[in-house]
C-alpha positions, 0 to 999 in steps of 0.5 A, a space after each residue: 825987732 832987731 835983725 841979727 847976723 848968724 855968723 855960722 850961716 852959710 851964705 846963700 851962694 858959694 863957689 863949688 869946691 873941686 877938692 874931692 872931685 880931684 880926689 876921687 879923679 886921682 884915685 880913678 886914674 891910679 885905679 885904671 892904671 893899675 888895671 891896665 898894667 894888670 891887664 898887659 902883663 897878663 897879656 905878656 905872661 900869656 904871649 910868652 905862653 903860647 910861644 914858648 908852648 909853640 916851640 915844642 909843639 912844633 918840634 914834635 910836629 916836624 920830628 914826627 912828619 919830617 917837614 924838612 926843617 930840623 927833620 929831613 922829609 921822609 925821615 920823620 917818625 911816621 916812616 921809620 925815623 928815630 927823634 933821638 937817634 940822631 941828637 943822642 948819637 952825636 953828642 960829643 962832650 960831657 959827663 953823660 956822653 956814653 950814657 947818651 949814645 946808649 939811649 940813642 934810638 931806643 923805643 922807650 927814649 923816642 917814645 918819652 922824649 916826644 910824648 914829653 914835646 907833645 904834652 908840654 906843648 898841648 899843655 902850654 898853647 891849651 894853658 892848662 897844666 902848667 905846672 906839670 908842664 913846668 916840671 917836664 919841660 925843666 927836666 927835659 931841657 936840663 938833659 939836653 943842656 947836659 948833652 950840649 955841656 955848654 961848659 966845655 971849649 973843646 969836644 972829646 975829639 979836641 975840636 972847638 965846641 962853639 960853645 957861646 956861653 959856658 952856664 946860660 944857652 937857649 935850654 935855661 931860657 926856655 926852661 925859665 920861661 916855663 917855670 914863669 908862665 906856671 908861677 904866672 897863672 898865664 893859662 888864665 889869660 888866652 887859655 883855659 886855665 881858669 876852666 882847668 882849675 874849676 875841675 874838682 880834681 885840679 881844685 883839689 890837688 894844686 899841683 895839676 894847676 
């Protein structure tokens, strides 16, 4: 009987192929890198949210209790001081100078300002209602920007305004930070954003996110 070779038959022993392993390894590495980047971004936005929230929350606490920083000890809100009288009463430039003077120290202005600081601060620290906080905070920062009026080189009395930038100051930066953390859903990391989003009222009304 003749023995014939079968050219299509695989030999009994062959070297293993690493092409599939290399492809799988590259895919896993890319996936891991993407996950790490996403995680780093989430924590970065969460950090921005917490730090910005602390700015608002600290301002509320200092103006309420007079810790001796921006608000002198014994002149806090609970001591009968006005959170708006000093700032609005000292406005010396801008198109709303007289308007801010008329608002300074009014109870409605004090309450609205302090509730705004508290609400924005708590929302940011907790990671909930970030869209509302962004809108309220942006309005507040816009009014404070107008009160300081960075475009002016001189105050109403002719003295130098000491403005360091005619357009972008810290109020603009805070407003942008509020918008960014809301747009990035930064409350989902290190916050109660996911729990908040699952509430029936919030789920049915996206603007409450």
